[in-house]
DRENDO-1510 file (C-alpha; in Angstrom, 1 decimal, always signed):
<recs>
REC; n; res; u; v; w
REC; 1; UNK; +69.0; +55.0; +26.8 .
REC; 2; UNK; +69.5; +51.3; +26.0 .
REC; 3; UNK; +66.2; +49.4; +26.4 .
REC; 4; UNK; +68.0; +46.4; +27.8 .
REC; 5; UNK; +71.3; +47.4; +29.5 .
REC; 6; UNK; +71.8; +44.0; +31.0 .
REC; 7; UNK; +71.6; +42.3; +27.5 .
REC; 8; UNK; +74.0; +45.0; +26.1 .
REC; 9; UNK; +76.4; +44.3; +28.9 .
REC; 10; UNK; +76.4; +40.6; +28.2 .
REC; 11; UNK; +76.8; +41.0; +24.4 .
REC; 12; UNK; +79.6; +43.5; +24.8 .
REC; 13; UNK; +81.6; +40.9; +26.7 .
REC; 14; UNK; +81.3; +38.1; +24.1 .
REC; 15; UNK; +84.7; +38.4; +22.4 .
REC; 16; UNK; +86.2; +35.0; +22.0 .
REC; 17; UNK; +88.8; +33.9; +19.4 .
REC; 18; UNK; +86.3; +32.2; +17.1 .
REC; 19; UNK; +84.0; +34.7; +15.3 .
REC; 20; UNK; +81.4; +32.0; +14.5 .
REC; 21; UNK; +81.2; +31.0; +18.2 .
REC; 22; UNK; +80.7; +34.7; +19.1 .
REC; 23; UNK; +77.9; +35.0; +16.5 .
REC; 24; UNK; +76.2; +31.9; +17.8 .
REC; 25; UNK; +76.4; +32.7; +21.4 .
REC; 26; UNK; +75.3; +36.3; +20.9 .
REC; 27; UNK; +72.3; +35.3; +18.9 .
REC; 28; UNK; +71.4; +32.6; +21.6 .
REC; 29; UNK; +71.8; +35.1; +24.4 .
REC; 30; UNK; +69.6; +37.7; +22.6 .
REC; 31; UNK; +66.8; +35.2; +22.0 .
REC; 32; UNK; +66.9; +33.9; +25.6 .
REC; 33; UNK; +66.7; +37.4; +27.0 .
REC; 34; UNK; +63.8; +38.2; +24.7 .
REC; 35; UNK; +62.1; +35.0; +25.9 .
REC; 36; UNK; +62.5; +36.1; +29.5 .
REC; 37; UNK; +61.1; +39.5; +28.6 .
REC; 38; UNK; +58.1; +38.0; +26.8 .
REC; 39; UNK; +57.0; +35.3; +29.2 .
REC; 40; UNK; +58.5; +36.6; +32.5 .
REC; 41; UNK; +59.2; +33.2; +34.1 .
REC; 42; UNK; +59.2; +33.0; +37.9 .
REC; 43; UNK; +62.5; +31.8; +39.6 .
REC; 44; UNK; +60.8; +28.5; +40.3 .
REC; 45; UNK; +59.9; +28.0; +36.6 .
REC; 46; UNK; +63.4; +28.9; +35.5 .
REC; 47; UNK; +64.9; +26.4; +38.0 .
REC; 48; UNK; +62.5; +23.8; +36.7 .
REC; 49; UNK; +63.7; +24.4; +33.2 .
REC; 50; UNK; +67.4; +24.0; +34.3 .
REC; 51; UNK; +66.5; +20.8; +36.2 .
REC; 52; UNK; +64.9; +19.5; +33.0 .
REC; 53; UNK; +68.1; +20.0; +31.1 .
REC; 54; UNK; +70.2; +18.4; +33.9 .
REC; 55; UNK; +67.9; +15.4; +33.9 .
REC; 56; UNK; +68.1; +15.2; +30.1 .
REC; 57; UNK; +71.9; +14.9; +30.5 .
REC; 58; UNK; +71.6; +12.2; +33.1 .
REC; 59; UNK; +69.4; +10.2; +30.7 .
REC; 60; UNK; +72.1; +10.1; +28.0 .
REC; 61; UNK; +74.1; +6.9; +27.5 .
REC; 62; UNK; +76.3; +5.6; +24.7 .
REC; 63; UNK; +73.2; +4.0; +23.2 .
REC; 64; UNK; +70.7; +6.8; +23.9 .
REC; 65; UNK; +70.9; +10.6; +23.4 .
REC; 66; UNK; +68.0; +12.2; +25.2 .
REC; 67; UNK; +69.1; +15.7; +24.0 .
REC; 68; UNK; +68.6; +14.5; +20.4 .
REC; 69; UNK; +65.2; +13.1; +21.3 .
REC; 70; UNK; +64.1; +16.4; +22.9 .
REC; 71; UNK; +65.4; +18.3; +19.9 .
REC; 72; UNK; +63.4; +16.0; +17.6 .
REC; 73; UNK; +60.2; +16.5; +19.7 .
REC; 74; UNK; +60.5; +20.3; +19.3 .
REC; 75; UNK; +61.0; +20.1; +15.6 .
REC; 76; UNK; +64.5; +21.7; +16.0 .
REC; 77; UNK; +66.4; +18.8; +14.5 .
REC; 78; UNK; +64.2; +19.0; +11.4 .
REC; 79; UNK; +64.7; +22.8; +11.3 .
REC; 80; UNK; +68.5; +22.5; +11.4 .
REC; 81; UNK; +68.4; +19.8; +8.8 .
REC; 82; UNK; +66.3; +21.9; +6.4 .
REC; 83; UNK; +68.5; +25.0; +6.5 .
REC; 84; UNK; +71.6; +22.9; +5.9 .
REC; 85; UNK; +70.4; +20.7; +3.0 .
REC; 86; UNK; +69.3; +22.8; +0.1 .
REC; 87; UNK; +69.8; +21.6; -3.4 .
REC; 88; UNK; +68.2; +21.0; -6.8 .
REC; 89; UNK; +64.5; +20.4; -7.0 .
REC; 90; UNK; +65.0; +16.8; -7.9 .
REC; 91; UNK; +67.3; +15.9; -5.0 .
REC; 92; UNK; +66.2; +13.4; -2.5 .
REC; 93; UNK; +65.2; +15.4; +0.6 .
REC; 94; UNK; +67.1; +14.8; +3.8 .
REC; 95; UNK; +65.5; +13.9; +7.1 .
REC; 96; UNK; +66.6; +13.6; +10.7 .
REC; 97; UNK; +69.0; +10.8; +11.8 .
REC; 98; UNK; +67.1; +10.1; +15.0 .
REC; 99; UNK; +68.7; +8.8; +18.3 .
REC; 100; UNK; +69.1; +5.1; +17.3 .
REC; 101; UNK; +71.8; +5.2; +14.7 .
REC; 102; UNK; +74.7; +2.8; +15.5 .
REC; 103; UNK; +77.3; +0.9; +13.5 .
REC; 104; UNK; +75.8; -1.6; +11.0 .
REC; 105; UNK; +77.3; -4.8; +9.6 .
REC; 106; UNK; +78.5; -4.9; +6.0 .
REC; 107; UNK; +76.1; -7.1; +4.0 .
REC; 108; UNK; +75.9; -8.3; +0.4 .
REC; 109; UNK; +73.2; -7.1; -2.0 .
REC; 110; UNK; +70.1; -9.2; -1.4 .
REC; 111; UNK; +71.0; -10.2; +2.1 .
REC; 112; UNK; +68.4; -10.3; +4.9 .
REC; 113; UNK; +69.0; -7.6; +7.5 .
REC; 114; UNK; +66.4; -9.3; +9.7 .
REC; 115; UNK; +68.0; -12.1; +11.8 .
REC; 116; UNK; +65.9; -11.9; +15.0 .
REC; 117; UNK; +62.5; -13.3; +16.1 .
REC; 118; UNK; +60.8; -10.6; +14.0 .
REC; 119; UNK; +61.7; -12.6; +10.9 .
REC; 120; UNK; +59.1; -15.2; +11.9 .
REC; 121; UNK; +56.4; -12.7; +12.9 .
REC; 122; UNK; +56.8; -9.8; +10.4 .
REC; 123; UNK; +55.7; -9.2; +6.8 .
REC; 124; UNK; +58.6; -10.2; +4.5 .
REC; 125; UNK; +59.7; -7.2; +2.5 .
REC; 126; UNK; +62.1; -6.5; -0.3 .
REC; 127; UNK; +63.5; -3.0; -0.5 .
REC; 128; UNK; +65.3; -1.9; -3.7 .
REC; 129; UNK; +66.3; +1.1; -5.7 .
REC; 130; UNK; +69.1; +3.0; -7.4 .
REC; 131; UNK; +71.4; +5.8; -6.4 .
REC; 132; UNK; +71.8; +8.6; -9.0 .
REC; 133; UNK; +73.2; +12.1; -9.1 .
REC; 134; UNK; +70.8; +14.9; -9.8 .
REC; 135; UNK; +71.3; +14.6; -13.5 .
REC; 136; UNK; +70.2; +11.0; -13.5 .
REC; 137; UNK; +73.6; +9.4; -13.8 .
REC; 138; UNK; +73.9; +6.1; -11.8 .
REC; 139; UNK; +76.5; +6.2; -9.0 .
REC; 140; UNK; +78.3; +2.9; -9.0 .
REC; 141; UNK; +79.7; +1.8; -5.7 .
REC; 142; UNK; +77.5; +4.1; -3.6 .
REC; 143; UNK; +77.3; +3.2; +0.1 .
REC; 144; UNK; +73.7; +2.5; +1.3 .
REC; 145; UNK; +73.3; +2.1; +5.0 .
REC; 146; UNK; +69.9; +1.3; +6.4 .
REC; 147; UNK; +68.5; +0.7; +9.9 .
REC; 148; UNK; +65.0; +0.2; +11.2 .
REC; 149; UNK; +62.8; -0.9; +14.1 .
REC; 150; UNK; +61.2; -4.3; +14.2 .
REC; 151; UNK; +57.5; -5.2; +13.7 .
REC; 152; UNK; +57.2; -4.6; +17.4 .
REC; 153; UNK; +58.6; -1.1; +17.1 .
REC; 154; UNK; +61.9; -1.8; +18.8 .
REC; 155; UNK; +65.5; -1.2; +17.6 .
REC; 156; UNK; +68.2; -3.7; +18.5 .
REC; 157; UNK; +69.6; -1.5; +21.3 .
REC; 158; UNK; +66.1; -1.6; +22.9 .
REC; 159; UNK; +65.3; -5.3; +22.6 .
REC; 160; UNK; +67.1; -8.1; +24.4 .
REC; 161; UNK; +65.7; -10.6; +21.8 .
REC; 162; UNK; +67.7; -8.9; +19.1 .
REC; 163; UNK; +71.5; -9.1; +18.6 .
REC; 164; UNK; +73.2; -5.8; +18.1 .
REC; 165; UNK; +73.4; -5.1; +14.4 .
REC; 166; UNK; +70.0; -6.7; +13.7 .
REC; 167; UNK; +67.8; -4.8; +11.2 .
REC; 168; UNK; +70.8; -2.8; +10.1 .
REC; 169; UNK; +73.1; -3.1; +7.1 .
REC; 170; UNK; +75.6; -1.4; +4.9 .
REC; 171; UNK; +75.4; -2.2; +1.2 .
REC; 172; UNK; +77.4; -1.3; -1.9 .
REC; 173; UNK; +75.5; -0.4; -5.0 .
REC; 174; UNK; +76.4; -2.2; -8.2 .
REC; 175; UNK; +77.7; -0.7; -11.4 .
REC; 176; UNK; +74.2; +0.6; -12.3 .
REC; 177; UNK; +73.8; +2.2; -8.8 .
REC; 178; UNK; +71.4; -0.6; -7.8 .
REC; 179; UNK; +70.9; -1.9; -4.3 .
REC; 180; UNK; +68.5; -4.3; -2.7 .
REC; 181; UNK; +67.9; -6.1; +0.6 .
REC; 182; UNK; +65.4; -8.2; +2.4 .
REC; 183; UNK; +63.8; -7.4; +5.7 .
REC; 184; UNK; +60.4; -7.3; +7.5 .
REC; 185; UNK; +57.9; -4.5; +7.3 .
REC; 186; UNK; +58.7; -1.8; +9.9 .
REC; 187; UNK; +56.1; -0.7; +12.3 .
REC; 188; UNK; +55.0; +2.7; +13.7 .
REC; 189; UNK; +56.3; +3.0; +17.3 .
REC; 190; UNK; +56.4; +5.4; +20.3 .
REC; 191; UNK; +59.6; +7.2; +21.0 .
REC; 192; UNK; +60.9; +6.5; +24.5 .
REC; 193; UNK; +58.8; +8.3; +27.1 .
REC; 194; UNK; +60.5; +7.2; +30.3 .
REC; 195; UNK; +62.8; +10.3; +30.3 .
REC; 196; UNK; +62.6; +14.0; +29.7 .
REC; 197; UNK; +61.4; +13.5; +26.1 .
REC; 198; UNK; +58.3; +11.9; +27.6 .
REC; 199; UNK; +57.9; +14.6; +30.2 .
REC; 200; UNK; +58.0; +17.2; +27.4 .
REC; 201; UNK; +55.4; +15.4; +25.2 .
REC; 202; UNK; +53.0; +14.9; +28.1 .
REC; 203; UNK; +53.4; +18.5; +29.1 .
REC; 204; UNK; +52.4; +19.9; +25.7 .
REC; 205; UNK; +49.7; +17.3; +25.0 .
REC; 206; UNK; +51.4; +15.4; +22.1 .
REC; 207; UNK; +51.4; +11.7; +21.4 .
REC; 208; UNK; +54.8; +9.9; +21.1 .
REC; 209; UNK; +54.2; +8.0; +17.9 .
REC; 210; UNK; +56.5; +7.9; +14.9 .
REC; 211; UNK; +55.1; +6.5; +11.6 .
REC; 212; UNK; +56.6; +3.3; +10.2 .
REC; 213; UNK; +59.8; +4.0; +8.4 .
REC; 214; UNK; +63.3; +2.9; +7.3 .
REC; 215; UNK; +66.4; +5.1; +7.9 .
REC; 216; UNK; +69.0; +5.6; +5.2 .
REC; 217; UNK; +72.5; +7.0; +5.0 .
REC; 218; UNK; +73.7; +7.2; +1.5 .
REC; 219; UNK; +77.2; +8.3; +0.3 .
REC; 220; UNK; +79.1; +8.4; -3.0 .
REC; 221; UNK; +82.4; +10.0; -3.9 .
REC; 222; UNK; +82.0; +13.7; -5.0 .
REC; 223; UNK; +78.5; +14.0; -3.5 .
REC; 224; UNK; +77.0; +15.2; -0.3 .
REC; 225; UNK; +76.2; +12.3; +2.1 .
REC; 226; UNK; +72.5; +12.0; +2.6 .
REC; 227; UNK; +70.6; +11.0; +5.8 .
REC; 228; UNK; +66.9; +10.4; +5.1 .
REC; 229; UNK; +63.9; +8.2; +5.7 .
REC; 230; UNK; +61.4; +6.1; +3.7 .
REC; 231; UNK; +58.0; +6.4; +5.2 .
REC; 232; UNK; +55.2; +3.9; +4.5 .
REC; 233; UNK; +52.0; +5.3; +2.9 .
REC; 234; UNK; +48.8; +4.7; +4.8 .
REC; 235; UNK; +50.4; +4.9; +8.3 .
REC; 236; UNK; +48.0; +6.8; +10.6 .
REC; 237; UNK; +50.8; +8.9; +12.1 .
REC; 238; UNK; +52.2; +10.4; +8.9 .
REC; 239; UNK; +50.5; +13.7; +9.6 .
REC; 240; UNK; +51.5; +14.0; +13.2 .
REC; 241; UNK; +55.0; +12.4; +13.4 .
REC; 242; UNK; +56.4; +13.1; +16.9 .
REC; 243; UNK; +59.7; +14.1; +15.3 .
REC; 244; UNK; +58.3; +16.3; +12.5 .
REC; 245; UNK; +60.4; +14.4; +10.0 .
REC; 246; UNK; +57.8; +13.4; +7.3 .
REC; 247; UNK; +58.2; +14.8; +3.8 .
REC; 248; UNK; +55.8; +13.9; +1.1 .
REC; 249; UNK; +58.7; +13.0; -1.3 .
REC; 250; UNK; +59.8; +10.3; +1.1 .
REC; 251; UNK; +56.5; +8.4; +1.4 .
REC; 252; UNK; +56.3; +5.1; -0.5 .
REC; 253; UNK; +53.4; +2.6; -0.7 .
REC; 254; UNK; +54.4; -1.1; -0.3 .
REC; 255; UNK; +53.2; -3.3; -3.1 .
REC; 256; UNK; +52.0; -6.9; -2.5 .
REC; 257; UNK; +54.0; -9.5; -4.5 .
REC; 258; UNK; +53.9; -13.3; -4.8 .
REC; 259; UNK; +57.0; -14.0; -6.7 .
REC; 260; UNK; +60.4; -12.5; -7.7 .
REC; 261; UNK; +63.5; -11.4; -5.8 .
REC; 262; UNK; +64.2; -14.9; -4.7 .
REC; 263; UNK; +61.3; -14.8; -2.3 .
REC; 264; UNK; +59.4; -18.1; -1.6 .
REC; 265; UNK; +56.4; -16.6; +0.2 .
REC; 266; UNK; +54.1; -13.6; -0.4 .
REC; 267; UNK; +55.9; -10.4; +0.4 .
REC; 268; UNK; +55.8; -6.6; +0.1 .
REC; 269; UNK; +58.0; -4.6; -2.2 .
REC; 270; UNK; +59.3; -1.0; -1.6 .
REC; 271; UNK; +61.1; +0.9; -4.2 .
REC; 272; UNK; +63.2; +3.9; -3.3 .
REC; 273; UNK; +65.6; +5.7; -5.6 .
REC; 274; UNK; +68.0; +8.3; -4.3 .
REC; 275; UNK; +69.4; +11.4; -6.0 .
REC; 276; UNK; +72.5; +12.8; -4.4 .
REC; 277; UNK; +73.7; +16.5; -4.6 .
REC; 278; UNK; +77.2; +17.2; -5.9 .
REC; 279; UNK; +79.7; +18.5; -3.4 .
REC; 280; UNK; +80.0; +22.3; -3.8 .
REC; 281; UNK; +76.5; +22.7; -5.4 .
REC; 282; UNK; +75.4; +26.3; -5.5 .
REC; 283; UNK; +72.0; +27.6; -6.5 .
REC; 284; UNK; +72.1; +29.3; -9.9 .
REC; 285; UNK; +75.6; +28.0; -10.7 .
</recs>
């Protein structure tokens, strides 16, 4: 006799036109039924879970995706990222996009991305590097998009003092794959806790902090686009990132500088090279 006739009945009736959809839904249903068997939620607990999902949807706006935030806080976004971005050992690891990506202005190499009040408060910082393939060949004309929070831990969409597009930029690498821009040192910050993401974190006893970082999206013809982070060494939250996104290869230590890069005041320098994976890369090929 089937140990779970209800599950078998549900699975037998999943027969849509797309085989991949059938596979995904069947696996999801199987895991959810196993969850129910294991923890035996009460009807009240099950309805509370459904209400949590409903409220998560209500929190979503064009500038905020609470479902992405909840996924990040459970480590699920990083898990999906990891299984979809394998490659050579010397590739730059990917990392989660996060909920704050939005269109960035096109800027020239060396431009400031910081045009708000944080420019007067924050630590001036030069960020530079090169874009290569995994064989070390520079990728001329690569697109390097960056975005970050301010020294106060706020993105432009969260801060009325910042214009939209502040602390964001899209740069085109030169013939040697080089890029560089000027900004202010990013700060660690708490993820939004006024919605269901905060309810989740409080419920499981976790802090909401993310370590200081810059976001990157790098693309070049013939190569897989890369979404990743640069994390700042020494940040107290590197080992307990609320989004589980830190990878050792992405941590860089800012260096104090007093001259160079057209800077007129003491500043910090961050160097970050990127190695992109060719489209169609296969292990052992």
